C-alpha positions, 0 to 999 in steps of 0.5 A, spaced: 461 508 548 465 514 547 467 516 540 474 517 538 476 524 536 479 525 529 485 528 532 486 522 536 485 517 530 490 521 526 495 522 531 495 514 532 496 513 525 502 518 525 505 514 531 504 507 528 507 509 521 513 513 524 514 506 529 514 502 522 519 507 519 523 507 525 524 500 525 525 499 518 530 505 518 534 502 524 533 494 524 540 493 521 547 495 522 547 501 517 541 506 518 537 506 512 533 513 512 530 512 505 527 505 506 524 508 513 521 514 509 518 509 504 515 504 509 513 510 513 509 513 508 506 506 505 504 505 512 500 511 513 497 511 506 494 504 508 492 506 515 488 512 512 485 508 506 482 503 511 480 509 516 476 512 510 473 505 508 471 505 516 468 512 516 464 510 509 461 504 511 459 507 518 456 513 514 449 514 511 452 520 506 454 519 499 462 519 498 464 526 496 466 528 489 473 528 488 478 526 483 478 519 485 471 518 484 471 521 477 477 517 476 472 511 478 467 513 473 471 512 467 469 507 462 475 503 459 476 496 456 476 491 461 482 487 457 487 492 460 485 490 467 488 483 465 494 486 461 495 490 468 495 484 472 500 480 467 505 486 468 504 486 476 505 479 476 511 479 472 514 485 477 512 481 483 516 475 481 522 479 479 522 482 486 522 475 489 527 473 484 531 479 486 531 477 493 534 470 491 539 472 485 542 479 488 546 480 494 542 485 498 542 487 505 536 486 510 533 492 509 533 491 501 530 484 502 524 487 506 523 492 501 523 487 495 519 482 499 514 488 500 514 490 493 513 483 491 507 481 495 504 488 493 505 486 486 502 479 486 496 482 490 495 487 486 495 483 480 490 478 483 485 484 484 486 487 477 484 480 474 478 480 478 476 487 476 477 484 469 471 479 470 466 484 472 
C-alpha cells in the first residue's frame, strides 16, 4: 500500500474545509460569508489537529519542541481546570439558551449550536483534567 504524500493530505484537508465553509455560507437565502469563513477555519484546524495526532501515533520520534510543548509543561494549580470547566459549561448553556430565546437566522443557529457543543465538550475535558 502506498502512502499518501503530504501535499495530497494537505490538499484534501483544504478542500474539505472549503466545502464546509461554502455550505455554511450559502445554506440560507442570505449569504453569510463571516460564518462560512469561521467554519472553514475551524474545520481546517480540527482536521489538521487530527492529522498531527495520527502522524505522532505512527512516529517513533519525540515531538518537536515548540510553544505548545512548553505550554504543556507549565505547572499550575489543578483547581483552575475546574473553574474553567464551570465557565465553559455556563457558556455552552448560554449558547443553547440563545438558540431558543433569541430569534436567529439558520446560519446563526448553526453557529450557536456549534459553540454550545464545543463549550460543553471542553468543559468535560477541563473537569477531567482537574482530576489528574
